[in-house]
TORLUMGU-642263 format. One line per field, with one value per residue: x, y, z of N, C-alpha, C in turn; residue number from 1. Coordinates in steps of 0.02 Angstrom, whole numbers, always signed. Example, Ala and Ser with C-alpha at 12.3 -4.5 7.8 and 13.67 -1.06 7.14 Angstrom:
residues 2
n_xx = [+660;+642]
n_yy = [-284;-112]
n_zz = [+390;+354]
ca_xx = [+615;+684]
ca_yy = [-225;-53]
ca_zz = [+390;+357]
c_xx = [+660;+645]
c_yy = [-165;+2]
c_zz = [+390;+394]
rodo = [1;2]
//
This chain:
residues 65
n_xx = [+5937;+5903;+5781;+5771;+5714;+5814;+5887;+5788;+5757;+5884;+5899;+5793;+5832;+5957;+5913;+5849;+5712;+5540;+5426;+5309;+5349;+5445;+5367;+5290;+5379;+5399;+5335;+5219;+5159;+5121;+5060;+5080;+5153;+5085;+5121;+5108;+5138;+5275;+5316;+5282;+5371;+5494;+5481;+5488;+5372;+5323;+5395;+5454;+5361;+5401;+5372;+5375;+5506;+5573;+5531;+5592;+5725;+5729;+5708;+5822;+5921;+5892;+5925;+6060;+6216]
n_yy = [+3583;+3508;+3394;+3244;+3097;+3000;+3046;+3046;+2909;+2860;+2917;+2857;+2724;+2726;+2753;+2637;+2610;+2565;+2614;+2655;+2684;+2783;+2881;+2921;+2998;+3110;+3257;+3389;+3531;+3455;+3346;+3189;+3127;+3016;+2839;+2811;+2933;+2942;+2835;+2886;+2993;+2924;+2848;+2938;+3002;+3116;+3265;+3315;+3444;+3618;+3631;+3498;+3470;+3545;+3473;+3350;+3390;+3417;+3288;+3222;+3296;+3271;+3138;+3120;+3038]
n_zz = [+3130;+2973;+2943;+2857;+2769;+2788;+2900;+2999;+3006;+3044;+3171;+3242;+3232;+3297;+3426;+3449;+3438;+3409;+3278;+3340;+3473;+3450;+3388;+3496;+3567;+3488;+3499;+3474;+3540;+3650;+3596;+3526;+3373;+3248;+3225;+3089;+3031;+3058;+2979;+2851;+2843;+2844;+2729;+2630;+2588;+2644;+2715;+2875;+2956;+2996;+3135;+3176;+3142;+3239;+3352;+3327;+3335;+3473;+3527;+3479;+3543;+3679;+3686;+3663;+3638]
ca_xx = [+5952;+5849;+5767;+5746;+5697;+5873;+5903;+5735;+5767;+5946;+5887;+5751;+5873;+6007;+5879;+5825;+5640;+5491;+5393;+5261;+5384;+5477;+5313;+5269;+5428;+5397;+5274;+5209;+5104;+5102;+5027;+5127;+5136;+5065;+5171;+5102;+5175;+5346;+5324;+5280;+5435;+5548;+5470;+5494;+5307;+5318;+5450;+5427;+5347;+5447;+5357;+5400;+5579;+5594;+5520;+5645;+5786;+5724;+5718;+5893;+5961;+5879;+5952;+6128;+6259]
ca_yy = [+3532;+3492;+3323;+3210;+3027;+2963;+3068;+3021;+2837;+2850;+2933;+2805;+2664;+2737;+2748;+2568;+2615;+2550;+2676;+2675;+2715;+2844;+2930;+2946;+3048;+3169;+3293;+3459;+3555;+3402;+3292;+3147;+3109;+2946;+2796;+2818;+2994;+2923;+2794;+2930;+3029;+2877;+2823;+2996;+3027;+3184;+3287;+3345;+3516;+3654;+3613;+3430;+3474;+3567;+3418;+3301;+3419;+3407;+3216;+3207;+3328;+3236;+3070;+3119;+2986]
ca_zz = [+3080;+2928;+2949;+2798;+2783;+2812;+2968;+3044;+3014;+3081;+3242;+3271;+3236;+3350;+3490;+3456;+3452;+3357;+3255;+3391;+3530;+3426;+3377;+3562;+3589;+3445;+3519;+3457;+3582;+3695;+3559;+3489;+3304;+3241;+3193;+3017;+3012;+3057;+2919;+2792;+2841;+2826;+2661;+2585;+2564;+2671;+2758;+2936;+2955;+3041;+3205;+3188;+3140;+3306;+3398;+3314;+3366;+3546;+3541;+3466;+3596;+3742;+3684;+3637;+3669]
c_xx = [+5891;+5841;+5739;+5734;+5755;+5888;+5851;+5746;+5830;+5936;+5846;+5791;+5925;+5976;+5851;+5750;+5599;+5462;+5344;+5294;+5417;+5424;+5291;+5317;+5424;+5331;+5276;+5149;+5078;+5067;+5078;+5104;+5115;+5122;+5168;+5138;+5249;+5360;+5327;+5344;+5490;+5542;+5472;+5428;+5297;+5383;+5419;+5417;+5398;+5435;+5384;+5477;+5606;+5586;+5573;+5712;+5786;+5737;+5792;+5936;+5953;+5912;+6021;+6169;+6314]
c_yy = [+3524;+3416;+3296;+3137;+2988;+2981;+3045;+2947;+2822;+2864;+2879;+2740;+2669;+2730;+2678;+2565;+2592;+2616;+2701;+2712;+2781;+2899;+2960;+2999;+3114;+3206;+3366;+3482;+3501;+3344;+3254;+3138;+3036;+2904;+2800;+2880;+2978;+2881;+2838;+2971;+2984;+2853;+2878;+3019;+3099;+3200;+3318;+3420;+3552;+3639;+3544;+3428;+3495;+3511;+3364;+3326;+3407;+3334;+3199;+3236;+3292;+3167;+3067;+3067;+3019]
c_zz = [+3035;+2927;+2884;+2817;+2813;+2884;+3019;+3059;+3055;+3155;+3275;+3281;+3292;+3419;+3502;+3469;+3393;+3333;+3307;+3449;+3510;+3417;+3443;+3588;+3550;+3457;+3498;+3497;+3628;+3661;+3517;+3417;+3302;+3212;+3117;+2991;+3008;+2995;+2856;+2786;+2816;+2754;+2608;+2556;+2586;+2707;+2820;+2928;+3000;+3115;+3222;+3184;+3208;+3357;+3389;+3342;+3441;+3564;+3532;+3522;+3663;+3744;+3653;+3674;+3708]
rodo = [1;2;3;4;5;6;7;8;9;10;11;12;13;14;15;16;17;18;19;20;21;22;23;24;25;26;27;28;29;30;31;32;33;34;35;36;37;38;39;40;41;42;43;44;45;46;47;48;49;50;51;52;53;54;55;56;57;58;59;60;61;62;63;64;65]
//
């Protein structure tokens, strides 16, 4: 899936997580992203890199309803 600001925000909202808690789940190489990174994605300042897109796919898959 291609992750944009809307999809990132929808996933975080669906999971009912703060930016801090959501950031802790999005890991690349065992390192979590920062809450500020999540904010920048949601505010359309940046789009997730391919590595982060894969991490977001993993989070979404692990938390399917």
